[in-house]
C-alpha positions as CSV (number, residue, x, y, z in Angstrom):
1,M,20.2,101.5,60.0
2,E,21.4,104.0,57.4
3,S,24.5,106.2,58.1
4,V,24.0,109.8,59.3
5,K,25.7,111.0,56.1
6,K,23.1,109.2,53.9
7,A,20.2,110.3,56.0
8,L,21.2,113.9,55.8
9,L,22.6,114.2,52.3
10,E,20.3,111.9,50.3
11,R,17.0,112.8,52.0
12,T,14.1,113.6,49.7
13,S,10.5,114.5,50.5
14,I,8.2,111.4,50.3
15,R,4.5,111.9,49.6
16,R,3.4,108.3,48.7
17,Y,3.8,105.5,51.2
18,E,3.2,101.7,51.5
19,R,0.4,100.4,53.7
20,E,2.9,98.6,55.8
21,L,3.0,99.7,59.5
22,I,6.0,101.3,61.1
23,P,7.4,99.0,63.7
24,E,6.9,100.3,67.2
25,E,10.6,99.9,68.0
26,T,11.3,102.3,65.1
27,M,8.8,104.8,66.5
28,D,10.4,104.4,69.9
29,F,13.8,105.3,68.4
30,I,12.3,108.4,66.7
31,Y,10.6,109.4,70.0
32,E,14.0,109.1,71.8
33,A,15.7,111.2,69.2
34,I,13.0,113.9,69.6
35,R,13.2,113.8,73.4
36,N,17.0,114.3,73.2
37,T,16.7,117.4,71.0
38,P,18.7,120.5,72.2
39,T,16.3,123.3,73.3
40,S,16.5,126.8,74.6
41,Y,17.4,126.8,78.4
42,N,16.6,123.0,78.3
43,G,13.1,124.5,78.6
44,Q,11.8,121.9,76.0
45,Q,9.1,124.4,74.8
46,F,7.5,121.9,72.4
47,S,5.2,118.9,72.3
48,V,4.4,116.3,69.6
49,I,1.0,114.9,68.7
50,D,1.4,111.4,67.1
51,I,-1.6,110.6,64.8
52,D,-2.3,107.1,63.7
53,D,-6.1,107.5,63.5
54,Q,-6.9,107.2,59.8
55,A,-10.2,109.1,60.1
56,L,-8.4,112.1,61.7
57,K,-5.6,111.9,59.0
58,E,-8.2,112.0,56.3
59,E,-10.0,114.9,58.0
60,L,-6.7,116.8,57.9
61,Y,-6.2,115.8,54.3
62,E,-9.6,117.3,53.4
63,L,-8.6,120.6,55.0
64,T,-5.2,120.8,53.3
65,G,-5.4,118.7,50.1
66,Q,-2.0,117.3,51.0
67,K,-2.2,113.6,50.0
68,Q,0.7,112.5,52.2
69,L,-1.4,113.2,55.3
70,K,-3.8,110.3,54.5
71,T,-1.3,107.9,52.9
72,C,1.4,108.1,55.7
73,N,1.4,105.6,58.5
74,R,2.1,108.1,61.2
75,L,1.7,111.9,61.3
76,L,3.7,113.8,63.9
77,I,2.5,117.3,64.7
78,F,5.2,119.5,66.3
79,C,3.8,122.3,68.5
80,S,5.2,125.2,70.4
81,D,4.2,124.5,74.0
82,Y,4.1,126.8,77.1
83,N,1.1,125.0,78.5
84,K,3.2,122.4,80.4
85,I,5.5,124.9,82.2
86,A,2.5,127.1,83.0
87,L,0.7,124.1,84.5
88,L,3.6,123.2,86.7
89,A,4.2,126.8,87.7
90,E,0.6,127.0,88.9
91,K,1.0,123.7,90.8
92,K,4.1,125.0,92.6
93,G,2.7,128.5,93.2
94,I,5.2,130.2,90.9
95,G,4.0,133.3,89.0
96,M,4.2,132.7,85.2
97,P,5.4,135.7,83.3
98,R,3.6,136.6,80.0
99,F,6.6,135.3,78.0
100,T,4.2,134.3,75.2
101,D,3.4,138.0,74.7
102,T,6.9,138.6,73.5
103,M,8.4,137.9,70.1
104,D,11.3,136.1,71.7
105,G,9.0,133.8,73.6
106,T,7.1,133.0,70.4
107,I,10.3,132.4,68.4
108,I,11.8,130.1,71.1
109,G,8.9,127.8,70.9
110,I,9.1,127.7,67.1
111,I,12.8,127.0,67.2
112,D,12.4,124.2,69.8
113,A,9.6,122.5,67.8
114,S,11.6,122.9,64.6
115,L,14.8,121.3,66.1
116,A,12.7,118.5,67.4
117,M,11.2,117.9,64.0
118,M,14.6,117.8,62.4
119,S,15.7,115.2,65.0
120,A,12.7,113.1,63.9
121,V,13.5,113.6,60.2
122,V,17.1,112.3,60.7
123,A,16.0,109.4,62.9
124,A,13.3,108.4,60.4
125,E,15.6,108.6,57.4
126,A,18.3,106.6,59.3
127,A,15.6,103.9,60.0
128,G,14.8,103.6,56.4
129,L,11.5,105.6,56.5
130,G,10.3,108.3,54.2
131,S,9.2,111.6,55.5
132,N,7.6,114.9,54.4
133,C,7.4,118.2,56.4
134,V,3.9,119.7,56.0
135,G,3.9,123.4,57.0
136,Y,0.4,123.9,55.5
137,L,-1.0,122.4,58.7
138,R,0.1,125.6,60.5
139,T,-1.7,127.9,58.1
140,V,-4.6,126.3,56.3
141,D,-7.2,126.8,59.1
142,P,-5.4,127.3,62.4
143,A,-8.5,127.5,64.5
144,K,-10.0,124.3,63.0
145,I,-6.7,122.4,63.4
146,A,-6.5,123.6,67.1
147,E,-10.1,122.3,67.6
148,L,-9.4,118.9,66.0
149,L,-6.2,118.4,68.0
150,K,-7.7,119.8,71.2
151,L,-4.8,122.3,71.7
152,P,-4.9,124.2,75.0
153,K,-3.9,127.8,75.5
154,G,-0.1,128.2,75.1
155,V,0.1,125.6,72.3
156,F,0.1,126.1,68.6
157,V,1.1,124.0,65.5
158,V,4.5,124.7,64.0
159,C,4.7,121.9,61.4
160,G,3.6,118.4,60.6
161,L,5.8,115.4,59.6
162,A,4.4,112.6,57.6
163,L,6.2,109.2,58.1
164,G,5.9,105.9,56.4
165,I,7.6,103.2,54.3
166,P,8.5,104.9,51.0
167,R,6.5,104.1,47.9
168,E,8.4,106.5,45.7
169,H,12.0,107.7,45.3
170,P,11.9,111.3,44.0
171,D,14.9,113.0,42.4
172,L,17.1,114.9,44.9
173,K,16.3,118.6,44.6
174,P,19.2,121.0,43.8
175,K,20.1,123.4,46.7
176,Q,21.9,126.7,46.7
177,S,25.6,126.5,46.3
178,K,27.9,126.7,49.3
179,D,29.1,130.2,48.5
180,T,25.6,131.6,48.6
181,V,24.8,129.8,51.9
182,F,28.0,130.1,54.0
183,F,29.8,133.4,54.7
184,R,33.1,133.7,56.7
185,N,32.9,136.1,59.7
186,S,30.4,138.4,58.1
187,Y,27.8,138.7,55.3
188,C,30.5,139.8,53.0
189,M,29.6,139.1,49.4
190,D,28.8,142.1,47.2
191,K,25.3,142.3,45.9
192,E,26.0,142.0,42.2
193,S,28.2,138.8,42.7
194,L,25.6,137.3,45.0
195,A,22.7,138.1,42.6
196,E,24.6,136.5,39.7
197,K,25.2,133.3,41.6
198,L,21.6,133.2,42.7
199,L,20.5,133.7,39.0
200,K,22.6,130.6,38.1
201,Y,20.8,128.6,40.8
202,D,17.4,129.9,39.6
203,D,18.3,128.4,36.2
204,I,19.4,125.1,37.7
205,V,16.0,124.8,39.5
206,K,14.1,125.6,36.4
207,T,16.0,122.9,34.5
208,Y,15.4,120.4,37.3
209,N,11.7,121.2,37.4
210,A,11.4,120.7,33.6
211,T,13.2,117.4,33.6
212,R,12.6,115.7,36.9
213,S,10.9,112.3,37.2
214,G,7.3,112.1,38.5
215,G,5.9,115.2,36.9
216,T,7.4,118.4,35.5
217,T,6.7,122.1,35.8
218,D,8.0,125.3,34.3
219,N,8.6,126.8,37.7
220,D,11.8,128.7,38.4
221,W,13.0,129.2,42.0
222,C,12.6,133.0,42.6
223,G,9.2,133.5,41.0
224,H,7.7,130.4,42.5
225,I,8.8,131.2,46.1
226,I,7.7,134.9,45.8
227,D,4.2,133.6,44.6
228,Y,4.1,131.6,47.8
229,Y,5.0,134.7,49.8
230,R,2.1,136.6,48.2
231,H,-0.3,133.8,49.0
232,A,1.0,133.5,52.6
233,M,0.3,137.2,53.3
234,E,-3.4,136.3,53.4
235,Y,-2.9,134.0,56.4
236,Q,-4.4,135.3,59.7
237,I,-1.8,133.8,62.0
238,L,-1.5,136.7,64.4
239,E,-5.2,136.6,65.3
240,Y,-5.0,132.9,65.8
241,L,-2.0,133.2,68.0
242,K,-3.9,135.6,70.2
243,N,-6.6,133.0,70.6
244,Q,-4.0,130.5,71.7
245,G,-2.6,132.8,74.3
246,Y,0.3,134.5,72.4
247,D,-0.6,138.2,72.4
248,I,2.7,139.5,71.0
249,K,3.5,143.0,72.1
250,K,7.3,143.3,72.0
């Protein structure tokens, strides 16, 4: 078992995996880490779909073009989930408020599912596995994904997590410096100073992308991420959420 320090500070995204199966005791450890995740109110507003069906993984790959979905041994899909509490409330004769029609209710489910996924990432890394978070499963074709996974009302995909025995060891990506991430007591850095520090980081990322092992690009950080934002504005997520029972009004 790797140290928590190594699991957190040396983690890289793995997209190529060996054919070797993940031992069930390792998956049980990951399950327990997920179950012990802190959640809002201890409401546990999330569920996880564990996919080991190769045909289903390849169908998801065809939708997304993300090769790690078909090469991973296990694919965990983390979902926001108010179906379970609504089901129990109905069983007990308790009126269920339309919490999913609020922005806060939607955010809480996303936070819970995201925290659960991070628990899985750390557990998987500590167990010597490789992992890759796949957000495109949330956006590529939400209605089709919901159909494939048989998601009931009150449930939607937040993110996927590919797991497997690593077949590659990519370079560690540079992250923003501490003084652009952490602020003491308030968001207190002046705009010009912050912009200069971010410009230096942008150059570091561009150099990394031009020299990294396993394929290079000329991408910087700022322009590349903003291109993603432009593309993401085409997603029809709000309409999909309505179909899943999240009619956000306030």
